[in-house]
C-alpha positions as CSV (number, residue, x, y, z in Angstrom):
1,M,83.3,99.6,86.6
2,D,82.7,99.4,83.0
3,G,80.2,99.4,80.9
4,P,79.1,96.1,78.2
5,A,81.0,95.4,75.5
6,R,79.7,96.9,72.2
7,Q,77.9,94.2,69.6
8,L,77.7,96.4,66.7
9,E,78.4,99.8,65.9
10,R,77.5,101.4,62.9
11,L,76.7,104.7,61.3
12,F,72.8,105.3,60.4
13,A,72.5,107.7,57.7
14,P,69.0,108.4,56.6
15,S,69.2,111.4,54.5
16,L,71.2,114.3,55.3
17,V,72.0,113.8,58.9
18,T,74.5,110.7,60.4
19,C,73.9,109.2,64.0
20,P,76.3,106.8,65.3
21,V,74.6,104.1,66.9
22,A,75.7,100.9,69.3
23,L,74.1,98.2,69.9
24,Y,74.8,96.3,73.6
25,P,73.9,93.3,75.2
26,A,70.9,92.9,77.3
27,T,72.6,91.3,80.3
28,S,76.2,90.9,81.6
29,D,77.9,87.5,82.7
30,S,77.1,89.2,86.4
31,E,73.9,89.3,85.6
32,K,73.1,85.8,84.8
33,I,71.5,83.2,87.5
34,S,72.6,79.6,87.4
35,F,70.8,77.0,89.9
36,N,72.5,73.4,91.1
37,Q,70.7,70.6,91.6
38,I,70.1,69.8,94.9
39,N,69.7,66.2,96.6
40,R,66.1,67.5,98.6
41,N,66.8,64.9,101.8
42,T,70.1,66.0,102.4
43,G,70.8,69.3,101.3
44,H,73.8,68.0,99.1
45,R,74.3,68.8,95.4
46,I,74.2,66.4,92.3
47,K,77.2,65.1,90.5
48,Y,77.0,63.1,87.5
49,M,79.5,60.2,87.1
50,K,80.0,58.9,83.7
51,V,79.0,55.3,83.5
52,D,79.5,52.2,81.4
53,A,75.9,51.4,80.1
54,D,75.9,47.8,80.1
55,T,78.9,46.8,83.1
56,G,77.3,49.8,85.7
57,D,81.1,50.8,85.8
58,E,82.6,53.8,85.9
59,V,84.6,55.5,83.7
60,S,87.8,57.9,83.7
61,N,87.6,60.2,80.7
62,E,91.2,58.9,79.3
63,D,88.9,55.9,78.6
64,I,85.8,57.5,76.7
65,M,86.3,58.4,73.2
66,K,83.6,59.1,70.4
67,G,81.9,57.0,68.2
68,Y,78.7,56.1,66.5
69,K,75.9,52.9,67.2
70,V,75.1,51.2,64.0
71,D,73.5,48.2,65.4
72,R,73.3,46.4,68.8
73,R,77.3,44.6,67.9
74,A,78.8,46.9,66.1
75,A,79.6,50.7,66.2
76,L,81.8,53.3,63.9
77,H,85.1,54.5,66.6
78,F,86.4,57.8,65.8
79,F,89.9,58.8,66.6
80,Q,91.3,62.5,67.8
81,H,92.9,63.0,64.5
82,A,90.3,62.1,62.6
83,Q,87.6,64.1,64.3
84,A,89.1,67.2,62.5
85,G,87.9,65.9,58.8
86,V,84.6,65.4,60.6
87,Q,81.6,67.4,60.2
88,S,78.0,67.8,61.7
89,S,75.5,67.0,59.0
90,R,72.8,69.5,60.9
91,G,72.4,72.4,59.5
C-alpha cells in the first residue's frame, strides 16, 4: 500500500543544519465515511428529484439552465457559451 500523497515538501534550514520536511494529509479518501439518507419506515435510500417549483413536474437535466431571478415575473438566463465570461462576485 502506498503512503499518502505529499502535500508540501520543503527544506527547513535553521542556522547551519538543513532538515528535509514533508507534510502529509491527515486522512485519505479510503478513511472518509459518508452517510446516506434513509427512509425510516422502509429502509430505502432517499432520492432527490429536480422538479418545477410551480407545476411540480419533474424536469430533465437537458431542460435545466442557469439563471438569476430578477423579480416575480422576470429572470436573466445564462447560456453555456456565455457562462465562461461570467465571474462570481463572492471572494
